[in-house]
C-alpha positions as CSV (number, residue, x, y, z in Angstrom):
1,V,9.5,14.1,-8.2
2,H,7.9,11.5,-6.0
3,I,9.3,8.2,-5.1
4,Y,7.1,5.8,-3.1
5,K,8.2,2.3,-2.1
6,S,6.5,-0.7,-0.4
7,T,6.3,-3.0,-3.5
8,S,3.9,4.4,-2.8
9,K,4.1,8.6,-3.5
10,V,4.3,12.3,-2.6
11,H,3.8,15.8,-4.1
12,L,4.4,19.1,-2.6
13,S,3.0,22.3,-4.0
14,L,0.5,24.7,-2.5
15,S,-1.8,27.1,-4.3
16,L,-3.2,30.2,-2.6
17,S,-5.3,32.7,-4.4
18,G,-4.2,31.1,-7.6
19,S,-0.5,31.6,-7.0
20,L,1.9,28.6,-6.6
21,L,4.1,28.7,-3.6
22,S,7.8,28.0,-3.8
23,Y,7.8,24.3,-3.0
24,T,7.0,22.9,-6.4
25,C,7.9,19.4,-7.6
26,S,8.2,18.5,-11.2
27,R,8.9,14.8,-10.7
28,H,7.3,12.3,-8.3
29,I,8.3,8.8,-7.5
30,L,6.2,6.6,-5.3
31,C,7.8,3.3,-4.1
32,F,5.0,1.2,-2.8
33,C,6.2,-2.2,-1.6
34,L,4.2,-5.2,-0.8
35,Q,3.4,-6.3,2.8
36,M,6.6,-5.0,4.1
37,G,6.5,-4.6,7.9
38,W,7.3,-1.7,10.1
39,G,10.1,-3.7,11.7
40,D,11.8,-4.6,8.4
41,L,14.1,-1.5,8.2
42,G,17.3,-1.1,10.1
43,V,16.3,2.5,11.0
44,F,13.3,1.0,12.8
45,G,15.5,-1.4,14.7
46,E,15.7,-4.6,12.5
47,P,18.8,-6.2,14.1
48,S,20.5,-7.5,11.0
49,K,20.8,-4.0,9.6
50,E,20.4,-5.1,6.0
51,T,18.6,-2.0,4.5
52,P,21.5,0.5,4.3
53,N,19.9,2.4,1.4
54,L,16.6,2.9,3.0
55,D,18.3,3.8,6.3
56,L,20.4,6.4,4.3
57,M,17.2,7.7,2.7
58,A,15.8,8.3,6.1
59,A,19.0,10.0,7.2
60,Q,18.8,12.3,4.2
61,G,15.0,12.8,4.5
62,M,12.1,12.5,6.9
63,L,11.1,9.3,8.8
64,F,7.5,8.7,9.8
65,P,7.1,6.3,12.7
66,N,3.3,6.8,12.8
67,F,2.3,6.2,9.2
68,Y,-0.7,4.0,8.2
69,T,-2.2,2.2,5.3
70,A,-6.0,2.6,4.7
71,N,-6.7,-1.1,4.9
72,P,-4.9,-4.2,6.1
73,L,-5.0,-5.8,2.6
74,C,-3.3,-5.0,-0.7
75,S,-6.0,-4.0,-3.2
76,P,-8.1,-1.6,-1.0
77,S,-4.9,0.1,0.2
78,R,-3.8,0.7,-3.4
79,A,-7.2,2.0,-4.3
80,A,-7.0,4.4,-1.4
81,L,-3.5,5.6,-2.3
82,L,-4.4,6.5,-5.9
83,T,-7.8,8.1,-5.0
84,G,-7.1,9.7,-1.7
85,R,-10.2,8.1,-0.3
86,L,-11.1,5.4,2.1
87,P,-11.9,2.0,0.5
88,V,-15.5,2.2,1.9
89,R,-15.9,5.4,-0.2
90,N,-14.1,4.3,-3.4
91,G,-15.9,0.9,-3.5
92,F,-12.9,-1.4,-2.7
93,Y,-14.8,-3.4,-0.1
94,T,-17.4,-6.2,0.1
95,T,-20.8,-6.4,1.7
96,N,-21.0,-10.2,1.3
97,A,-20.2,-10.6,5.0
98,H,-19.5,-8.3,8.0
99,A,-16.0,-6.9,8.4
100,R,-14.4,-9.0,5.7
101,N,-11.2,-8.2,3.9
102,A,-11.6,-8.5,0.1
103,Y,-9.2,-7.9,-2.8
104,T,-8.9,-8.6,-6.6
105,P,-8.0,-12.2,-7.3
106,Q,-8.3,-13.4,-10.9
107,E,-12.0,-14.4,-10.5
108,I,-13.1,-11.0,-9.3
109,V,-15.6,-9.4,-11.6
110,G,-15.1,-5.8,-10.4
111,G,-12.3,-3.2,-10.3
112,I,-11.7,0.4,-9.7
113,S,-14.9,2.4,-10.4
114,P,-15.1,4.7,-13.4
115,D,-16.5,7.3,-11.1
116,E,-13.2,7.5,-9.2
117,I,-10.5,10.0,-10.2
118,L,-7.0,8.7,-9.9
119,L,-3.8,10.7,-9.2
120,P,-2.3,10.3,-12.7
121,E,-5.5,11.6,-14.3
122,L,-5.2,14.8,-12.2
123,L,-1.5,15.2,-12.8
124,K,-2.2,15.5,-16.6
125,K,-3.4,19.0,-15.9
126,K,0.3,19.9,-15.4
127,D,1.5,17.7,-18.3
128,Y,2.9,14.9,-16.2
129,V,3.9,11.6,-17.9
130,S,2.9,8.8,-15.5
131,K,4.1,5.2,-15.4
132,I,3.3,2.3,-13.2
133,I,5.9,-0.5,-12.8
134,G,4.9,-3.7,-11.0
135,K,1.6,-4.7,-9.4
136,W,-1.6,-2.9,-10.3
137,H,-4.3,-4.9,-8.4
138,L,-7.2,-2.6,-9.0
139,G,-8.9,-5.0,-11.5
140,H,-7.6,-7.1,-14.3
141,R,-10.4,-6.8,-16.9
142,T,-9.6,-4.4,-19.7
143,Q,-11.8,-1.5,-18.5
144,Y,-9.9,-1.5,-15.2
145,L,-6.3,-1.5,-16.4
146,P,-3.9,1.4,-15.7
147,L,-3.9,3.0,-19.1
148,K,-7.7,3.4,-18.8
149,H,-7.2,5.4,-15.6
150,G,-4.6,8.0,-16.3
151,F,-1.3,6.2,-16.6
152,D,0.5,6.7,-19.9
153,E,2.8,3.6,-19.5
154,W,2.8,0.3,-17.6
155,F,5.1,-2.6,-17.2
156,G,3.9,-5.2,-14.8
157,S,0.9,-7.4,-13.9
158,P,-2.7,-6.8,-12.9
159,N,-2.5,-9.4,-10.1
160,C,0.0,-10.8,-7.6
161,H,2.4,-13.5,-8.8
162,F,0.5,-16.5,-7.4
163,G,1.1,-19.7,-9.1
164,P,2.2,-21.6,-11.0
165,Y,-1.1,-22.8,-12.5
166,N,-1.8,-25.3,-15.2
167,N,-3.6,-22.9,-17.6
168,S,-6.6,-25.2,-17.8
169,V,-8.3,-24.8,-14.5
170,C,-6.6,-21.5,-13.8
171,P,-4.4,-19.4,-16.1
172,N,-1.0,-18.0,-15.1
173,I,-1.0,-14.2,-14.5
174,P,0.0,-12.1,-17.5
175,V,2.7,-9.5,-17.5
176,Y,1.9,-6.4,-19.6
177,N,3.9,-3.8,-21.5
178,N,1.5,-0.9,-21.8
179,S,-1.8,-2.3,-23.1
180,E,-0.7,-5.8,-24.3
181,M,0.6,-8.8,-22.5
182,K,4.2,-9.9,-23.1
183,G,4.1,-13.2,-21.4
184,R,3.0,-14.9,-18.1
185,Y,4.5,-15.4,-14.7
186,Y,6.2,-18.9,-14.4
187,E,6.4,-19.0,-18.2
188,E,8.2,-16.2,-20.1
189,F,8.7,-14.4,-16.7
190,E,10.2,-17.2,-14.5
191,I,9.8,-17.6,-10.8
192,N,11.3,-20.7,-9.3
193,V,9.1,-21.4,-6.3
194,K,11.5,-24.1,-5.0
195,T,14.7,-22.0,-5.0
196,G,13.0,-18.5,-4.8
197,E,15.0,-17.3,-7.8
198,S,13.5,-14.7,-10.2
199,N,14.9,-11.7,-12.0
200,L,11.7,-9.7,-11.8
201,T,12.9,-7.1,-9.4
202,Q,15.9,-6.4,-11.7
203,I,13.5,-6.1,-14.7
204,Y,11.3,-3.6,-12.7
205,L,14.4,-1.7,-11.6
206,K,15.7,-1.3,-15.2
207,E,12.2,-0.2,-16.4
208,G,12.2,2.5,-13.6
209,L,15.7,3.7,-14.4
210,D,15.0,3.9,-18.1
211,F,11.8,5.8,-17.6
212,I,13.5,8.3,-15.3
213,S,16.3,8.8,-17.9
214,Q,13.9,9.3,-20.8
215,Q,11.8,11.9,-19.0
216,A,14.9,13.7,-17.7
217,V,16.4,14.0,-21.2
218,A,13.1,15.2,-22.6
219,Q,12.8,17.6,-19.6
220,R,9.3,16.3,-18.9
221,R,7.4,16.2,-15.6
222,F,6.8,12.7,-14.5
223,F,5.2,10.5,-11.9
224,L,6.6,7.0,-11.4
225,Y,4.6,4.5,-9.3
226,W,7.1,1.7,-8.6
227,A,5.3,-1.2,-7.1
228,P,7.4,-4.4,-7.0
229,D,5.9,-7.5,-5.3
230,A,9.0,-9.6,-4.3
231,T,8.2,-9.6,-0.6
232,H,4.8,-11.3,-1.2
233,A,4.7,-15.0,-0.9
234,P,6.0,-16.9,-2.8
235,V,9.0,-14.5,-2.0
236,Y,11.7,-14.2,-4.6
237,A,15.0,-12.6,-5.3
238,S,17.6,-12.6,-8.1
239,K,20.5,-15.0,-8.1
240,H,22.9,-12.2,-6.8
241,F,20.9,-11.7,-3.6
242,L,19.7,-15.3,-2.9
243,G,21.3,-16.7,0.3
244,K,22.8,-13.3,1.3
245,S,20.5,-12.3,4.2
246,Q,20.7,-13.4,7.8
247,R,16.8,-13.5,7.6
248,G,16.4,-16.1,4.9
249,R,14.6,-15.7,1.6
250,Y,12.4,-12.8,2.7
251,G,15.6,-11.0,3.8
252,D,17.1,-11.7,0.4
253,A,14.1,-10.0,-1.3
254,M,14.4,-7.1,1.2
255,M,18.0,-6.6,0.4
256,E,17.3,-6.5,-3.3
257,L,14.5,-4.0,-3.0
258,D,16.7,-1.9,-0.7
259,D,19.5,-2.0,-3.3
260,S,17.0,-1.1,-6.0
261,I,15.8,2.0,-4.1
262,G,19.4,3.0,-3.6
263,Q,20.0,2.8,-7.3
264,I,16.9,4.9,-8.1
265,L,18.0,7.6,-5.7
266,A,21.6,7.6,-7.0
267,H,20.3,7.8,-10.5
268,L,18.3,11.0,-9.7
269,V,21.4,12.5,-8.3
270,S,23.5,11.5,-11.3
271,L,21.0,13.2,-13.6
272,G,21.0,16.3,-11.5
273,I,17.2,16.2,-10.9
274,H,17.2,15.1,-7.2
275,N,16.4,18.6,-6.0
276,K,13.2,18.6,-8.1
277,T,12.0,15.2,-7.1
278,L,9.9,14.0,-4.3
279,V,10.4,10.4,-3.4
280,F,8.2,8.6,-0.9
281,F,8.6,5.0,0.3
282,T,6.0,3.0,2.2
283,S,4.0,-0.3,2.1
284,D,0.5,-1.4,1.3
285,N,-0.1,-3.4,4.5
286,G,1.7,-5.0,7.4
287,A,3.9,-8.0,7.2
288,A,2.0,-11.3,6.5
289,V,3.1,-13.0,9.7
290,M,0.7,-15.9,9.0
291,S,3.1,-17.0,6.2
292,G,5.9,-17.8,8.6
293,P,9.4,-16.3,9.0
294,L,10.8,-17.4,5.6
295,Q,7.9,-15.8,3.6
296,S,7.1,-12.7,5.7
297,G,8.7,-9.8,7.4
298,S,8.6,-8.2,10.8
299,N,6.0,-5.8,12.3
300,G,8.4,-4.8,15.1
301,P,6.7,-4.3,18.5
302,F,3.2,-4.2,17.0
303,L,0.4,-6.7,17.4
304,C,-0.5,-9.2,14.7
305,G,-0.1,-8.4,11.0
306,K,-1.7,-8.3,7.6
307,E,-5.5,-8.7,7.4
308,T,-6.0,-7.3,11.0
309,T,-6.7,-3.8,12.2
310,F,-4.2,-4.1,15.1
311,E,-1.1,-2.0,14.7
312,G,0.8,-4.7,13.0
313,G,-1.7,-4.9,10.1
314,M,-1.8,-1.2,9.3
315,R,1.2,0.8,10.6
316,E,3.8,1.0,7.9
317,P,7.4,2.1,7.4
318,A,7.5,5.4,5.6
319,I,10.2,7.8,4.4
320,A,10.0,11.1,2.4
321,W,13.1,12.3,0.5
322,W,13.5,15.5,-1.3
323,P,17.1,17.0,-1.0
324,G,17.1,20.7,-0.4
325,R,13.4,20.8,0.4
326,I,12.8,18.3,3.2
327,P,15.3,18.8,6.1
328,A,17.6,15.9,6.4
329,G,17.6,13.6,9.4
330,T,14.2,14.6,10.7
331,V,11.6,12.5,12.4
332,S,7.9,13.4,12.1
333,Y,5.4,12.1,14.7
334,Q,2.6,13.1,12.4
335,L,-0.2,10.6,12.1
336,G,0.0,9.9,8.3
337,S,-1.9,7.8,5.8
338,V,-1.2,6.5,2.3
339,M,-4.2,8.7,1.3
340,D,-2.2,11.8,2.2
341,L,0.2,11.0,-0.6
342,F,-2.6,11.7,-3.1
343,T,-3.4,15.1,-1.7
344,T,0.2,16.0,-1.0
345,S,1.3,15.1,-4.5
346,L,-1.4,17.3,-6.0
347,S,-0.4,20.1,-3.7
348,V,3.3,20.1,-4.7
349,A,2.4,19.7,-8.3
350,G,0.1,22.8,-8.1
351,V,-3.1,20.9,-8.8
352,L,-6.3,21.3,-6.8
353,P,-8.0,18.1,-5.6
354,P,-11.5,17.3,-6.9
355,D,-14.2,19.3,-5.1
356,D,-17.1,17.1,-5.9
357,R,-16.3,14.3,-3.4
358,V,-14.8,13.7,0.0
359,I,-11.0,13.4,0.0
360,D,-9.7,11.7,3.1
361,G,-6.0,12.4,2.5
362,L,-4.4,15.5,4.1
363,D,-1.8,17.8,2.5
364,L,1.4,16.9,4.3
365,S,3.3,19.9,2.9
366,P,3.5,21.7,6.3
367,V,4.8,18.5,7.8
368,L,7.4,17.9,5.2
369,F,8.7,21.4,5.0
370,N,8.2,22.8,8.5
371,N,7.8,19.6,10.6
372,S,4.4,20.8,11.7
373,L,1.9,18.5,13.3
374,L,-1.7,18.3,11.9
375,D,-4.5,17.2,14.1
376,R,-6.4,14.3,12.5
377,P,-7.8,10.9,13.3
378,I,-6.8,7.6,11.8
379,F,-9.7,5.2,10.8
380,Y,-9.1,1.5,10.9
381,Y,-11.5,-0.3,8.5
382,R,-11.9,-3.9,7.8
383,G,-14.3,-4.3,4.9
384,N,-17.4,-2.3,5.6
385,Q,-16.8,-2.0,9.3
386,L,-15.0,0.8,11.2
387,M,-13.0,-1.3,13.7
388,A,-10.9,1.3,15.5
389,V,-9.9,5.0,15.6
390,R,-6.6,6.6,16.7
391,I,-6.4,10.2,17.9
392,G,-3.0,11.3,19.3
393,Q,-1.5,8.5,21.4
394,Y,-4.8,6.8,22.1
395,K,-6.6,4.1,20.1
396,A,-10.1,2.9,20.6
397,H,-11.3,-0.5,19.4
398,Y,-15.0,-0.7,18.6
399,W,-14.7,-4.2,17.2
400,T,-12.0,-6.8,17.6
401,W,-11.3,-9.9,15.5
402,S,-8.2,-11.7,14.3
403,N,-9.7,-14.5,12.3
404,S,-12.4,-17.2,12.7
405,W,-11.9,-20.3,14.8
406,E,-12.5,-22.3,11.6
407,E,-9.6,-20.6,9.8
408,F,-7.4,-20.7,12.9
409,N,-8.0,-24.4,13.4
410,K,-6.8,-24.9,9.8
411,G,-3.4,-23.4,10.8
412,I,-4.0,-19.8,9.6
413,N,-2.8,-17.6,12.4
414,F,-2.8,-13.8,12.0
415,C,-1.1,-13.3,15.4
416,P,1.4,-16.1,15.9
417,G,2.9,-16.0,19.4
418,Q,0.9,-12.9,20.2
419,E,-2.5,-14.0,21.5
420,V,-4.0,-11.4,23.8
421,P,-7.1,-12.6,25.7
422,G,-10.1,-10.5,25.0
423,V,-8.2,-8.6,22.2
424,T,-7.1,-10.9,19.5
425,T,-10.5,-12.6,19.5
426,H,-11.5,-15.4,17.0
427,T,-15.1,-14.3,17.0
428,Q,-16.2,-10.8,16.0
429,E,-16.6,-8.9,19.3
430,E,-18.3,-5.5,19.5
431,H,-17.1,-2.9,22.0
432,T,-19.1,0.0,20.8
433,M,-20.6,0.8,24.3
434,Q,-17.3,0.5,26.0
435,P,-14.4,0.6,23.5
436,L,-11.1,-1.1,24.3
437,I,-8.6,1.8,24.6
438,F,-4.8,1.6,24.4
439,H,-2.1,4.2,24.9
440,L,0.1,3.4,21.9
441,G,3.0,5.4,23.2
442,Q,3.3,3.3,26.4
443,D,1.8,0.1,25.0
444,P,2.5,-0.2,21.2
445,G,1.7,-3.9,21.3
446,E,-1.9,-3.3,22.4
447,R,-1.7,-5.7,25.3
448,Y,-3.1,-3.7,28.2
449,P,-6.5,-1.9,27.8
450,I,-6.6,1.1,30.1
451,S,-9.1,2.8,32.3
452,T,-9.7,6.4,33.5
453,C,-8.3,5.4,36.9
454,L,-4.8,5.2,35.4
455,F,-5.2,7.9,32.7
456,P,-7.2,10.9,33.9
457,D,-7.3,12.5,30.4
458,L,-9.0,9.3,29.1
459,S,-12.5,10.8,29.6
460,L,-11.6,13.7,27.4
461,F,-10.3,11.3,24.7
462,H,-13.5,9.2,24.9
463,L,-15.7,12.3,24.4
464,R,-13.6,13.5,21.5
465,V,-13.3,10.1,19.7
466,T,-17.1,9.6,20.2
467,A,-17.8,12.9,18.5
468,V,-15.3,12.1,15.7
469,V,-16.9,8.7,15.0
470,E,-20.4,10.1,15.1
471,Q,-19.6,12.8,12.6
472,H,-17.7,10.4,10.3
473,Q,-20.5,7.9,10.2
474,K,-23.1,10.7,9.7
475,D,-21.2,12.1,6.7
476,L,-20.2,8.7,5.2
477,I,-21.7,7.8,1.8
478,P,-20.3,4.3,1.0
479,G,-19.4,3.7,-2.6
480,M,-20.9,0.9,-4.7
481,P,-19.0,-2.2,-3.5
482,Q,-16.8,-3.6,-6.3
483,L,-15.6,-6.8,-4.6
484,N,-18.8,-8.8,-4.2
485,M,-19.0,-10.9,-7.4
486,C,-16.7,-13.6,-8.8
487,D,-16.7,-15.6,-12.0
488,L,-14.2,-18.1,-13.4
489,A,-15.0,-16.8,-16.9
490,V,-13.4,-13.4,-16.2
491,M,-9.9,-14.8,-15.3
492,N,-6.8,-14.0,-17.3
493,W,-7.6,-16.4,-20.1
494,S,-7.2,-14.2,-23.1
495,P,-5.6,-10.8,-22.2
496,P,-5.0,-8.2,-24.9
497,G,-2.0,-9.2,-26.9
498,C,-2.3,-12.9,-26.3
499,E,-3.1,-13.5,-30.1
500,Q,0.4,-12.4,-31.2
501,L,2.0,-14.6,-28.6
502,G,-0.2,-17.6,-29.2
503,K,-1.0,-17.4,-25.4
504,C,-4.8,-17.2,-25.6
505,L,-6.7,-19.8,-23.5
506,K,-10.3,-21.0,-23.6
507,A,-12.5,-19.5,-20.9
508,P,-15.2,-21.5,-19.2
509,E,-18.9,-20.5,-19.4
510,S,-19.9,-17.6,-17.2
511,N,-21.3,-18.7,-13.9
512,P,-21.1,-15.7,-11.4
513,W,-21.3,-16.2,-7.7
514,K,-20.9,-14.1,-4.5
515,C,-17.2,-14.2,-3.6
516,D,-16.5,-16.0,-0.3
517,W,-14.2,-13.8,1.9
518,P,-13.3,-15.8,5.0
519,H,-11.2,-13.1,6.7
């Protein structure tokens, strides 16, 4: 069983010479939370200590202080998670401008490519039943929805809960039960933007608990992708949690998600299936610090946040839990990635990954079971540009950029209170000939670029990282970009099932344009 959280997923099973090794998992839960920061968990030092269930999960499992998303924005990181591939390979990027973050708003024409093979499609080889609960964000048009890409069940939405809209210029986002909508956000599924009250997390929790119970009773293998979005602005929480946190409304949402994960883990124990379930918790990108303290979390000691390739944008909280398999109370300093959850999940399920494409994710089984360390780089991409690379404790920046002066002067600040001259630049600055290098062990905030005078082994790192980058770029075959075109006509005007509800809306005439991605 795998459980991933950050509003993510893990499998452990190895196959050698056709024989399955002893660490097999028949149930997987991935808790993939939305823009939750590294510093939001008590176990990582959040001073109010309001995440007792996640802290206990870490005490009973394995904590990853060096775990990364594949992109500092939601949609590309989710595509990477479910394909095991960098967004530049699976098509979740744009070529409309250099080094721009792109995602899947309502007006996006594209979505996950039919050429990509998603995790639930592969798990079918072992008769897994797969369900996604919460946010999909890999395309909202019918051909891109979850049930077209391996999932058997779905309760949630194709987009984030932005709104409310007036349904004439822009429709409210639909909420689906499997292949048909059951209502829309701010209508049948209420979110009070003024008070922050919404019962959505409780709805998603009940859906998850019921699915686990049904599969346990039927003794079926299952994969649950639990992806709530309460920690994305506008942040929300149910009435029971509103006003409870010392951190304000964002803290209320965190407390409710923490409580929900605690209930999921307790439910596994009560059903007696916890020893056969792998649960993984992580987040899709760093905290959106540009949204302010009431609507965003904490990235701890790291620089900047969401949308950037500094540590605050891509280093995520991560916990693996599998009682009786993963040693309790362990900390792994492995450099991990959300893409590893794809490969690890296949491994513990006894399924081989596709051999007709590059898979960027590693099998973390040796890490989870033996606390081994695997040598690997971490690539930091922003759109179509490789911005930085980490190997060991060193990180080399080949490009730096926070956001443009134009956006910054509008009040959009990706690094509030953290401006570092020459690092958090507001113009795109290239450092290819002489990368900015930081020692993340001694300078996790990326404030002090270092030289070979102070770090004698830096020359060896520079030689190695140069070779790694050259080989990566030589072998890279970018996927067809899916996030270039927009069109108001493709928005959620008339989703499947709208007829029965009387919720169909009239779409405008098609008039496609190249999407504008300012960041």
